C-alpha positions as CSV (number, residue, x, y, z in Angstrom):
1,M,-1.9,42.6,41.0
2,K,-3.4,41.8,37.6
3,K,-1.8,38.3,37.3
4,S,-2.6,37.4,40.9
5,I,-6.4,38.0,39.8
6,F,-6.1,36.1,36.9
7,L,-4.6,33.0,38.7
8,S,-7.3,33.4,41.1
9,I,-10.1,33.5,38.3
10,I,-8.2,30.2,36.8
11,M,-8.4,28.4,40.2
12,A,-11.9,29.1,41.1
13,S,-13.0,28.0,37.6
14,L,-10.9,24.8,37.9
15,M,-12.8,23.8,41.3
16,L,-16.1,24.1,39.2
17,F,-14.7,22.3,36.1
18,F,-13.2,19.2,37.5
19,S,-15.0,16.4,39.0
20,C,-15.1,15.7,42.9
21,G,-13.0,12.9,44.3
22,S,-9.6,12.3,45.8
23,K,-6.9,14.3,44.0
24,D,-4.5,11.3,44.2
25,S,-7.1,8.6,43.1
26,K,-6.0,5.8,41.2
27,D,-9.3,5.1,40.2
28,V,-9.5,8.2,37.8
29,L,-7.1,9.1,35.2
30,R,-7.5,13.1,34.1
31,M,-5.9,14.3,30.9
32,N,-6.5,17.3,28.7
33,V,-6.9,17.7,24.9
34,S,-6.5,20.8,23.0
35,S,-9.6,20.7,20.8
36,E,-13.3,20.0,21.1
37,P,-14.2,16.7,19.7
38,D,-15.9,17.3,16.5
39,S,-18.1,14.1,16.4
40,F,-17.8,10.6,18.0
41,F,-19.4,8.9,15.0
42,P,-16.2,7.9,13.2
43,W,-17.9,8.4,9.8
44,E,-18.5,12.2,10.6
45,S,-15.2,12.9,12.2
46,A,-12.3,14.6,10.4
47,A,-10.3,15.4,13.8
48,A,-7.0,13.4,14.7
49,D,-7.7,14.4,18.4
50,T,-11.2,12.9,18.3
51,A,-10.0,9.8,16.6
52,A,-7.2,9.4,19.4
53,I,-9.9,9.1,21.9
54,Y,-12.4,6.9,19.9
55,Y,-9.8,4.2,19.2
56,N,-10.6,3.3,22.9
57,I,-13.9,2.9,22.3
58,F,-13.9,1.0,18.8
59,D,-11.8,-1.6,17.7
60,G,-10.9,-2.3,13.8
61,L,-10.3,-5.6,12.1
62,L,-6.6,-4.7,12.7
63,S,-4.7,-2.5,15.0
64,F,-1.2,-1.2,15.4
65,D,1.4,-1.0,18.0
66,E,3.8,1.8,19.1
67,R,6.2,1.1,16.4
68,G,3.7,1.1,13.8
69,K,3.3,-2.8,13.4
70,I,0.2,-4.2,12.2
71,H,-1.7,-6.7,14.5
72,P,-5.0,-8.5,14.4
73,A,-7.5,-7.0,16.2
74,L,-11.4,-8.1,15.7
75,C,-9.9,-10.6,13.5
76,E,-7.8,-13.5,14.7
77,S,-5.8,-13.6,11.5
78,Y,-6.2,-12.9,7.9
79,E,-5.1,-14.3,4.5
80,I,-4.1,-12.5,1.0
81,S,-4.5,-14.2,-2.1
82,D,-1.8,-14.7,-4.6
83,D,-3.1,-12.1,-6.7
84,K,-3.2,-9.5,-4.1
85,V,-7.0,-8.7,-4.2
86,T,-8.5,-10.8,-2.0
87,Y,-8.4,-10.3,1.9
88,T,-10.0,-12.7,4.2
89,F,-10.4,-12.2,8.0
90,R,-11.0,-14.7,10.5
91,L,-13.1,-13.0,12.9
92,R,-12.8,-13.5,17.0
93,K,-15.6,-15.5,18.6
94,G,-17.1,-14.2,22.0
95,V,-16.7,-10.4,21.3
96,K,-19.7,-8.3,22.5
97,F,-20.2,-4.4,21.9
98,H,-20.7,-2.4,24.8
99,N,-24.7,-2.9,24.5
100,G,-24.3,-6.5,25.0
101,A,-24.7,-7.5,21.0
102,D,-22.6,-10.2,19.6
103,F,-19.8,-9.0,17.2
104,T,-20.1,-11.2,13.9
105,S,-19.3,-10.7,10.3
106,A,-22.8,-8.9,9.8
107,D,-21.1,-6.1,11.5
108,C,-18.3,-5.9,9.2
109,V,-20.6,-6.3,6.2
110,Y,-22.7,-3.2,7.8
111,T,-19.6,-1.1,8.3
112,Y,-17.8,-1.7,5.0
113,E,-20.9,-1.4,2.7
114,N,-21.3,2.1,4.4
115,L,-17.6,3.1,4.2
116,A,-17.4,2.1,0.4
117,G,-20.7,3.2,-0.6
118,L,-21.9,-0.4,-1.7
119,N,-25.8,-1.6,-1.9
120,G,-27.0,1.9,-2.5
121,N,-25.5,3.2,0.7
122,T,-23.8,6.7,0.7
123,V,-20.1,6.5,0.5
124,K,-18.5,7.3,3.9
125,S,-14.9,6.8,3.0
126,D,-13.5,7.9,-0.4
127,M,-10.6,5.5,-0.1
128,M,-12.9,2.6,0.5
129,A,-15.1,3.4,-2.3
130,R,-12.2,3.8,-4.4
131,D,-10.5,0.6,-3.5
132,I,-13.2,-2.0,-2.8
133,E,-14.8,-4.3,-5.5
134,S,-16.9,-6.2,-3.1
135,I,-17.5,-7.6,0.2
136,S,-19.0,-11.1,1.5
137,A,-19.7,-12.8,4.6
138,P,-19.2,-16.8,4.1
139,D,-20.3,-17.4,7.8
140,E,-20.7,-15.6,11.0
141,H,-16.8,-15.6,11.6
142,T,-15.3,-14.8,8.1
143,F,-15.4,-11.8,6.4
144,V,-14.0,-11.2,2.8
145,I,-13.0,-8.2,0.9
146,K,-12.1,-7.8,-2.8
147,T,-10.1,-5.0,-4.1
148,K,-10.3,-3.4,-7.5
149,N,-6.6,-3.5,-7.8
150,P,-3.7,-4.8,-6.2
151,L,-2.8,-2.2,-3.3
152,G,0.4,-2.5,-1.3
153,G,-0.9,-0.4,1.7
154,F,-4.7,-1.8,1.9
155,L,-4.0,-3.7,5.1
156,A,-3.2,-0.1,6.9
157,L,-6.8,1.1,6.1
158,N,-8.5,-1.6,8.1
159,F,-8.1,0.1,11.6
160,C,-11.4,1.7,10.8
161,P,-14.1,1.1,13.7
162,I,-16.4,-1.9,13.4
163,L,-19.8,-0.7,14.1
164,P,-22.8,-2.7,15.3
165,V,-25.1,-3.4,12.5
166,G,-28.1,-0.8,12.4
167,Y,-27.0,1.0,15.2
168,T,-26.8,4.8,14.2
169,N,-26.6,7.1,17.5
170,H,-22.7,7.3,17.9
171,A,-22.8,10.8,17.7
172,E,-24.8,11.0,21.0
173,K,-23.5,7.6,22.7
174,P,-21.2,5.7,20.5
175,I,-21.1,2.0,20.9
176,G,-18.0,-0.2,20.0
177,T,-16.2,-3.1,21.5
178,G,-13.2,-1.2,22.7
179,A,-11.5,-1.3,26.1
180,Y,-13.4,1.6,27.3
181,K,-17.3,2.5,27.3
182,F,-18.4,6.1,26.5
183,V,-20.2,7.6,29.6
184,E,-20.9,11.3,28.5
185,Y,-19.6,14.1,26.6
186,Q,-20.0,17.8,28.2
187,L,-19.6,20.3,25.6
188,H,-16.6,22.5,26.2
189,Q,-15.8,20.8,29.3
190,K,-15.1,16.9,29.3
191,V,-15.3,13.4,27.7
192,V,-15.8,10.4,30.4
193,L,-14.9,6.8,29.7
194,E,-15.2,3.9,31.8
195,K,-13.7,0.4,31.9
196,N,-15.1,-2.2,29.5
197,E,-15.2,-5.2,32.0
198,N,-16.0,-7.6,29.1
199,Y,-13.1,-6.4,27.0
200,W,-12.2,-9.4,24.7
201,N,-8.4,-8.6,24.7
202,S,-6.7,-9.9,27.9
203,E,-3.6,-8.8,26.9
204,N,-4.5,-5.3,26.7
205,E,-7.0,-5.2,29.4
206,P,-7.9,-1.9,31.0
207,K,-6.7,-0.9,34.5
208,I,-8.0,2.1,35.1
209,P,-11.8,2.3,35.8
210,R,-12.4,5.8,34.8
211,I,-11.0,8.2,32.2
212,E,-11.8,12.2,32.3
213,I,-10.4,14.0,29.0
214,Y,-10.8,17.8,29.7
215,V,-11.0,20.1,26.7
216,M,-8.3,22.7,27.8
217,S,-5.9,24.6,25.6
218,D,-5.3,27.6,27.9
219,E,-1.7,26.7,29.0
220,N,-2.0,28.7,32.3
221,A,-4.9,26.5,33.1
222,I,-3.5,23.3,32.4
223,L,-0.3,24.1,34.4
224,S,-2.4,25.0,37.4
225,A,-4.7,22.0,37.3
226,L,-1.5,19.7,37.0
227,Q,0.0,21.5,40.4
228,T,-3.3,21.3,42.3
229,K,-3.7,17.5,41.3
230,Q,-6.7,18.1,39.2
231,L,-4.9,16.8,36.1
232,D,-2.7,13.8,36.0
233,I,-1.5,14.2,32.4
234,G,-1.0,17.7,31.0
235,Q,-0.2,17.8,27.2
236,M,0.6,20.3,24.2
237,L,2.7,22.1,26.8
238,S,5.4,24.8,25.7
239,A,9.0,23.3,26.4
240,E,9.8,26.2,28.8
241,N,6.8,25.5,31.0
242,A,7.5,21.9,30.8
243,K,11.0,21.9,31.9
244,S,10.1,24.5,34.8
245,L,8.3,21.6,36.6
246,E,10.2,18.7,35.4
247,K,11.1,17.9,39.0
248,K,7.5,17.9,40.4
249,F,6.2,15.7,37.4
250,Q,7.7,13.1,34.5
251,L,8.5,15.1,31.5
252,F,7.5,13.2,28.1
253,S,8.5,14.9,24.8
254,A,8.7,12.8,21.5
255,P,8.0,13.6,17.9
256,Q,4.5,12.5,16.8
257,N,4.7,11.7,13.2
258,M,3.1,14.9,12.5
259,V,3.6,17.4,9.8
260,Q,3.1,21.2,10.8
261,V,2.5,23.3,7.6
262,L,2.0,26.8,6.3
263,G,-1.0,25.5,4.0
264,L,-1.3,27.7,0.9
265,N,-4.2,27.7,-1.3
266,N,-2.8,26.9,-4.8
267,S,-6.2,28.0,-6.4
268,V,-6.3,31.6,-5.3
269,K,-3.9,34.5,-6.6
270,P,-1.1,35.0,-6.1
271,L,-0.5,31.8,-4.6
272,D,-1.4,30.1,-7.8
273,N,2.0,31.0,-9.0
274,P,5.0,28.6,-8.1
275,L,7.3,31.3,-8.0
276,V,5.2,32.9,-5.1
277,R,4.9,29.8,-3.1
278,Q,8.7,28.8,-3.6
279,A,9.6,32.7,-2.2
280,I,7.3,32.3,1.0
281,T,8.9,28.6,1.3
282,M,12.6,30.3,0.9
283,A,11.5,33.0,3.4
284,V,10.2,31.0,6.1
285,N,13.0,30.2,8.6
286,K,12.3,26.7,10.1
287,D,14.7,26.8,12.8
288,E,13.3,30.2,14.2
289,I,9.7,28.5,14.5
290,I,11.2,25.6,16.2
291,A,13.0,27.4,18.7
292,G,10.3,30.1,19.1
293,A,7.0,28.2,19.1
294,M,8.4,24.5,20.1
295,G,11.0,25.4,22.6
296,G,13.4,23.7,20.4
297,F,11.5,20.4,20.6
298,G,10.7,19.7,17.0
299,T,12.2,18.0,13.9
300,K,12.6,20.0,10.7
301,L,11.1,18.8,7.7
302,Y,11.3,19.4,3.9
303,S,8.3,17.3,2.6
304,N,5.1,16.2,3.9
305,F,6.8,13.4,5.5
306,S,8.2,12.9,9.0
307,P,11.6,10.8,9.6
308,I,9.4,8.6,11.7
309,L,8.2,7.0,8.5
310,G,11.6,5.5,8.3
311,E,12.4,3.8,4.7
312,Y,9.6,5.9,3.0
313,Y,11.1,9.3,4.1
314,N,13.1,11.0,1.3
315,D,16.3,12.3,3.2
316,R,17.7,14.3,0.2
317,L,15.4,17.2,0.0
318,S,17.0,19.4,2.5
319,E,19.0,21.6,-0.1
320,V,16.1,22.1,-2.3
321,Y,15.1,25.6,-0.9
322,K,17.4,27.0,1.8
323,N,16.5,29.7,4.0
324,D,17.4,32.9,2.1
325,A,15.3,36.2,2.1
326,A,17.3,38.0,-0.7
327,T,16.5,35.5,-3.2
328,A,13.1,35.1,-2.1
329,K,12.7,38.8,-2.7
330,N,14.0,38.2,-6.3
331,L,11.6,35.3,-6.9
332,L,8.6,37.7,-5.9
333,A,9.9,40.4,-8.4
334,S,10.2,37.6,-11.0
335,A,6.5,36.7,-10.5
336,G,5.6,40.6,-10.8
337,F,5.1,41.5,-6.9
338,T,8.3,43.9,-6.3
339,N,6.2,45.5,-3.7
340,G,5.0,42.3,-2.4
341,F,1.3,41.7,-1.5
342,D,-1.2,41.1,1.4
343,L,-1.8,37.6,2.8
344,E,-4.4,36.3,5.4
345,I,-3.2,33.6,7.7
346,T,-6.2,31.7,9.0
347,V,-5.4,29.8,12.2
348,P,-7.2,27.5,14.7
349,G,-7.0,29.7,17.7
350,N,-7.0,26.8,20.5
351,Y,-3.6,25.5,19.2
352,R,-1.2,28.0,20.6
353,I,1.8,26.4,18.6
354,H,-0.1,27.2,15.5
355,V,-0.8,30.7,16.4
356,D,2.8,31.3,17.5
357,T,4.2,29.8,14.3
358,A,2.0,32.1,12.2
359,Q,3.1,35.1,14.2
360,I,6.9,34.2,13.6
361,I,6.0,33.6,9.9
362,A,4.5,36.8,9.6
363,K,7.5,38.6,10.6
364,Q,9.5,36.5,8.5
365,L,7.5,37.2,5.3
366,E,7.6,41.0,6.1
367,Q,11.3,41.0,5.2
368,I,10.4,40.0,1.5
369,G,7.5,42.4,1.4
370,I,4.4,40.1,2.1
371,R,2.1,41.7,4.5
372,C,0.4,39.2,6.8
373,H,-2.8,39.4,8.8
374,I,-3.4,36.6,11.2
375,K,-7.0,35.5,11.7
376,T,-7.7,33.3,14.6
377,V,-11.0,31.1,14.4
378,E,-12.6,28.5,16.4
379,W,-11.7,24.9,15.7
380,T,-14.9,23.8,14.2
381,T,-14.9,27.1,12.0
382,W,-11.4,26.1,10.7
383,L,-12.8,22.7,9.8
384,D,-15.6,24.1,7.9
385,Q,-14.0,27.0,6.3
386,V,-10.6,26.0,5.3
387,Y,-10.6,22.2,5.4
388,T,-14.0,21.6,3.9
389,K,-14.7,24.7,2.1
390,F,-11.4,25.8,1.1
391,D,-12.1,29.3,1.7
392,Y,-8.8,30.8,2.9
393,Q,-5.6,32.1,1.5
394,A,-3.1,30.4,4.2
395,T,-3.3,28.6,7.2
396,V,-1.0,27.1,9.8
397,I,-1.8,23.5,10.9
398,A,-0.4,20.2,11.7
399,F,-1.8,16.9,10.1
400,G,-1.8,13.7,12.3
401,G,0.5,10.9,11.4
402,K,-0.5,7.8,9.4
403,L,1.1,4.5,9.0
404,E,0.5,4.1,5.5
405,P,2.2,6.7,3.2
406,S,-0.6,6.8,0.7
407,E,-2.7,8.3,3.5
408,V,-0.1,11.0,4.1
409,L,0.3,12.1,0.4
410,R,-3.1,11.5,-0.6
411,R,-4.0,15.1,0.7
412,Y,-2.1,16.5,-2.4
413,Y,-3.8,14.3,-5.0
414,S,-5.8,16.6,-7.2
415,S,-9.2,14.7,-7.0
416,Y,-9.3,14.1,-3.3
417,K,-12.1,15.9,-1.5
418,R,-9.7,16.8,1.3
419,N,-7.0,18.3,-0.7
420,F,-7.2,21.5,1.0
421,T,-4.4,23.3,-0.9
422,R,-5.9,22.6,-4.1
423,Y,-2.8,21.4,-5.5
424,N,-3.0,20.0,-9.0
425,N,0.1,18.2,-10.7
426,P,-0.4,15.2,-13.1
427,V,2.7,13.9,-12.8
428,F,2.2,13.7,-8.8
429,D,-0.9,12.1,-9.4
430,E,0.4,9.4,-11.8
431,T,3.3,8.9,-9.4
432,F,1.1,8.6,-6.4
433,T,-1.3,6.0,-8.3
434,K,1.5,3.9,-9.2
435,A,2.8,3.8,-5.8
436,D,-0.7,3.0,-4.2
437,Q,-1.3,0.0,-6.4
438,E,2.4,-1.4,-6.4
439,T,2.8,-4.4,-4.2
440,D,6.7,-4.6,-4.7
441,L,7.9,-2.7,-1.5
442,S,11.1,-1.6,-3.0
443,K,9.3,0.0,-6.0
444,R,6.9,1.6,-3.6
445,I,9.3,3.3,-1.8
446,K,11.1,4.8,-4.9
447,Y,7.5,6.2,-5.8
448,Y,6.8,7.5,-2.4
449,K,10.2,9.4,-2.4
450,Y,9.5,10.8,-5.8
451,C,6.2,12.2,-4.8
452,Q,8.0,13.9,-1.9
453,E,10.4,15.4,-4.4
454,L,7.6,16.5,-6.5
455,L,5.7,18.2,-3.5
456,T,9.0,19.9,-2.2
457,K,9.9,21.5,-5.5
458,S,6.5,22.7,-6.3
459,A,5.9,23.8,-2.7
460,P,2.1,23.6,-2.6
461,A,2.7,24.4,1.3
462,V,5.7,25.2,3.4
463,F,6.6,21.9,5.2
464,I,7.8,23.2,8.7
465,A,8.1,20.5,11.3
466,D,7.3,17.4,13.1
467,P,6.5,19.1,16.6
468,N,7.0,16.9,19.7
469,N,4.2,16.4,22.1
470,T,5.6,17.6,25.1
471,V,3.7,16.1,28.1
472,L,4.0,16.4,31.8
473,L,2.7,13.2,33.8
474,R,2.0,12.6,37.4
475,K,4.8,10.9,39.0
476,D,3.2,7.6,39.4
477,V,1.4,7.4,36.1
478,R,2.8,4.7,34.0
479,G,2.2,3.3,30.2
480,Y,1.9,6.5,28.4
481,E,3.3,5.8,25.0
482,T,3.3,7.8,21.6
483,Y,2.3,6.3,18.4
484,P,2.7,6.8,14.7
485,V,-0.8,7.7,14.5
486,L,-2.3,10.0,17.3
487,F,-3.9,7.7,19.9
488,Y,-4.2,7.9,23.5
489,N,-4.2,4.2,24.5
490,F,-5.6,4.4,28.0
491,A,-5.9,0.6,28.3
492,K,-1.8,0.6,28.6
493,M,-1.9,3.4,31.4
494,Y,-1.8,2.7,35.0
495,F,-0.8,3.9,38.3
496,A,2.5,2.6,39.8
497,G,1.8,0.4,42.8
498,E,-1.6,-1.2,41.5
């Protein structure tokens, strides 16, 4: 009876929540995301889910495909000087912003001056401020960046959205050159985009006129919306529920180049003790988490890299810490915690997978005397409290993938402002810096693999898994792809028969 009432409430809410129109319409694609957008102003956003949406609104100088290969976007071509410090971008002509303004090199200058904090502007990107020496625009269709040092991975930093010079209201109405225009954002409800009829890229021309992205983390509501045809794509689903509806929908499940971690604040006691962090790492059974929280759809990890990163991935770390509760308990005793201690795990409540993971970890750590309290918070609270202010002991979160390994590893660089674990290792910092500046690929790979080894052995976090994104799609939806970076490429999607 209670279940029936609950489902009735969900159905009634959905009728109000979703827009009107034909449920089988091919003019509108409806999809859900789990978290509230933090800001559509790219310089103010830190959430991967938000970037996955605004990549449709904005373009960068460069872009990437589903294999992670870099392609020109707002530039037609680029050249790198022999000394590897000067990058010359030849810009496309005839590109317009959504407000009708022409795209020129002035927009690149405006964007990069702000990103790098040049000419008195406030720094918007620590990486750009650290790397860029100067920028220039010899003419309207040429843009030049000079870096302070040779940088092997600098090209992968140039996916950042190019913003129109002088326009600053992106938080309320973002304006870019992308395949879709922003229409509206209703807090706690949905984001609406519409097709850019004047999109410059004829090879990636959008096909669906309207995109509606609903903020939904309750799985029962997502499943109900799918079955009543109020959603065309339902994502972040449990494997069990997805499999139960496989005959009615397309089931899509793939790794995301994502790293789920039990993040440990290395600056607070007793987590400042490496023995304690190592004990926690050995007590966590990753197989149980993948089975229980991911329905078996996940790839076990041992460092801050997913195997999707291919040649950069260190595949020799699985034996560093084996799951062994008895040895973990002895390590705690050696650290002076024979009777264990209390640990608070702060988790964003809108991500079921992280809440479920925290609950499994709590039971596992109980076996070695660590008494866990799980504190669920709103996503915006997590971003402020944990990710920005570092006011926490432990947390479960997953970080979206990056194409450039330095962006993955930078989270553990001691002076990086988003180093949320507060990890501090001079050897790691030195090795990371060498890798970041090395232009010889084989040498860079060796440095990056050593960085992974250092992270694994010192255990600033427990590196758990790359969880699959499990998705159900309407039978006639085509073009849904996963990327090494979280990105919902709506321009590639279409309905069969069109």
